[in-house]
N, C-alpha and C positions, 0 to 999 in steps of 0.2 A: 712563480707557478700558481693558477687562478685556472678554478672552475665556477657554475652557475648552472641552473637548474634546464636550462636552455641556453642555444647558442646566441640571443644578445643581453641576460647577464651577464653571461661567460665571457664574450667580450668588453661587454662594459669593464668585466674584472679586471682583463688584465689588465684593462687601459689604467683607471687604475693601480693599478700594481704596475707598472712602468712611468706613471707619473711618480710615484709615490716613493721607487728606487731613484728616478734623476731629483729629487725634492734633497733626498737623503745624501747623496752622493753632494751634492754643491753644497751642501752643508755641512758633507764633513769634509768639504775644501781638497774635493779631488774631482778631473776632469770629467766632467763625461762629452765620447767623444759623438762624432756627425755618423750616423746609420749609412751603412756603404746600401749602394744598389746593384745590382747582378748591372745593368747598363753603366753600369763605373768606367766598367775593366772589358778592352777592348781586345784583348788577346795582343797587342800589339806595345811594343817600349823599346826608342831607343839607344843601344847601348853602346856607347865610344868605349875602344879597346888600344891598347899598342899594338902598330902593326905585324910588332912579331909577335904574338897570343894570336891575334886574324891569320897570321900563315899560318901557324900552327893548327889551331884548332880546323880550316881548311882544310889542311891534308888529309888529315884525322877523317874528318866530312867524306873525305872523298874515296880511305880508307875502306870506309863502313858503303861504302854507296851511297849516300846518302843525300840530302841538303845539306847544309852548313846551319838554316834554319834546325831543320830535324832535327840534327847530331846537339845543339843546345841543349834543344827543349829535352832531349833525353837525357846531358848531362845534369836538367835542373828536376829530373823530374822526380 
């Protein structure tokens, strides 16, 4: 958490807090993960599954009158 008298000072204090947190984590032997960016996730991924599971999911999606993709998204949401 950080603040300042004006936006410029608040941003500087935030950057200082971030730097100090990273230094402390590193010194204490903890891993510091790389930041994630919204553009890193396209919304797509490839999933290989056994044929019987694929067949069963496709049949369930058809009964629900939705695409297989929509059905799997509904199961994982």
